[in-house]
MIVEX-384855 format. One line per field, with one value per residue (C-alpha): residue in one letter; residue number from 1; y, x, z. Coordinates in steps of 0.1 Angstrom, whole numbers, plus 5000, padded with zeros to 4 digits. Each point is the difference from the previous one (the first is absolute). Example, Ala and Ser with C-alpha at 12.3 -4.5 7.8 and 13.67 -1.06 7.14 Angstrom:
// MIVEX-384855
code: [a,s]
pos: [1,2]
Y: [4955,5034]
X: [5123,5014]
Z: [5078,4993]
***
This chain:
// MIVEX-384855
code: [m,t,q,i,r,p,v,e,g,s,a,n,d,a,r,d,r,i,l,a,l,l,d,r,h,s,q,a,f,g,k,s,f,r,s,e,a,v,v,f,e,a,h,e,e,g,i,y,l,g,g,l,s,a,r,f,s,p,d,l,k,w,v,f,v,e,l,l,a,v,a,e,e,g,r,g,k,g,i,g,r,q,l,m,a,r,l,e,e,k,a,g,s,r,g,m,e,g,i,w,l,d,t,s,s,f,q,a,p,d,f,y,e,r,l,g,y,r,e,f,g,r,i,d,g,y,p,a,n,v,a,r,q,f,f,l,k,r,l]
pos: [1,2,3,4,5,6,7,8,9,10,11,12,13,14,15,16,17,18,19,20,21,22,23,24,25,26,27,28,29,30,31,32,33,34,35,36,37,38,39,40,41,42,43,44,45,46,47,48,49,50,51,52,53,54,55,56,57,58,59,60,61,62,63,64,65,66,67,68,69,70,71,72,73,74,75,76,77,78,79,80,81,82,83,84,85,86,87,88,89,90,91,92,93,94,95,96,97,98,99,100,101,102,103,104,105,106,107,108,109,110,111,112,113,114,115,116,117,118,119,120,121,122,123,124,125,126,127,128,129,130,131,132,133,134,135,136,137,138,139]
Y: [1215,4977,4965,4971,4970,4970,5008,4999,4986,4987,4995,5007,5034,5008,4990,5023,5030,4994,4997,5033,5017,4985,5011,5036,5001,4984,5022,5025,4974,4991,4964,4980,4970,4987,4964,4975,4964,4973,4964,4968,4965,4965,4973,4965,4977,5020,5000,5033,4998,5035,5037,5032,5034,5031,5038,5020,5036,5018,5033,4983,4975,4971,4969,4985,4963,4998,4963,4969,4965,4966,4971,4967,4985,5026,4999,4988,5008,5034,5018,5026,5007,5003,5024,5022,4998,5012,5029,5010,4999,5022,5024,5003,5007,5028,5016,4991,5004,4972,4976,4997,4976,4986,4964,4981,4981,4967,5007,5007,5022,4974,4999,5038,5000,4973,5024,5027,5020,5013,5006,5037,4998,4978,5001,4972,4986,5007,4978,4982,4978,5014,5029,5021,5005,5027,4993,5020,4996,5028,4994]
X: [5596,5029,4999,5015,5004,5022,5031,4999,5031,5030,5000,5038,4994,4974,5024,5026,4976,4991,5037,5007,4975,5017,5034,4989,4987,5031,5025,4996,5016,5027,4987,4986,4976,5013,5011,5017,4989,5026,4991,5019,4990,5011,5003,5014,5004,4974,4974,4988,5003,4989,5007,5002,4988,5010,5000,5031,4993,5034,4988,4983,5029,4976,4990,4965,4995,4969,5000,5019,4989,5017,4984,4993,5030,5023,4989,5024,5030,5007,4987,4981,5030,5022,4977,4998,5038,5004,4976,5018,5033,4988,4983,5032,5021,4976,5001,4965,4992,4975,4975,4963,4973,4966,4988,4970,5002,4994,5028,5035,5004,5024,5021,5005,5008,5026,5016,5002,4969,4978,4963,4991,4963,4970,4963,4982,4969,5014,4981,4982,5023,5031,5023,5019,5034,5026,5037,5032,5037,5025,5031]
Z: [3642,5010,4987,5018,4976,4993,4981,4962,4984,5018,5038,4999,4983,5026,5028,4985,5000,5037,5008,4982,5023,5031,4987,4994,5035,5016,4981,5028,5023,4975,4995,4972,5002,4967,5002,4978,4996,5008,4993,5007,4989,5009,4974,5001,4970,4981,5028,5014,5037,5011,5000,5019,4989,5019,4996,5008,5010,4998,5015,5029,5004,5005,4981,5000,4992,4979,4993,5011,4990,4998,4981,5018,4981,5015,5036,5026,4977,5014,4969,5020,5022,4969,4983,5031,5005,4964,5006,5032,4982,4972,5025,5021,4969,4990,5034,5011,5037,5002,4985,5009,4990,5010,5002,5014,5032,4982,4975,5012,5031,5016,4969,5001,5037,4994,4975,5026,4991,5028,5000,5003,4994,4993,4990,5018,4982,4965,4991,5029,5021,4981,5007,4975,5015,4991,5004,4996,5001,5003,4980]
***
């Protein structure tokens, strides 16, 4: 009988096993779901001001922004814009076609729109009175 259970051991190892299955299936289409983590951080005078974590998928030619956060001390200084600009620069130099991300309606949709990202989908009520918004920018 098939057993469904929480992973034993490293979640990263489990993720790699799942990804290997996706890759085997997608080989028929000449694509890989493998991705590479790229992380940038902002520091000023020894103070951590924020960071950005993204996944570059070379075969898919797209970048997914996993996380972007700026500390209170860094807000209003253009740190988020600088982090996104650095990501776009790296993505462009590596021949990526675009960048996509998701955010909550109470977080930063206006920020991403000012940077040229456009909303391509949303889940209203995720959670109540909030929307999960999906943005992309073609490079």
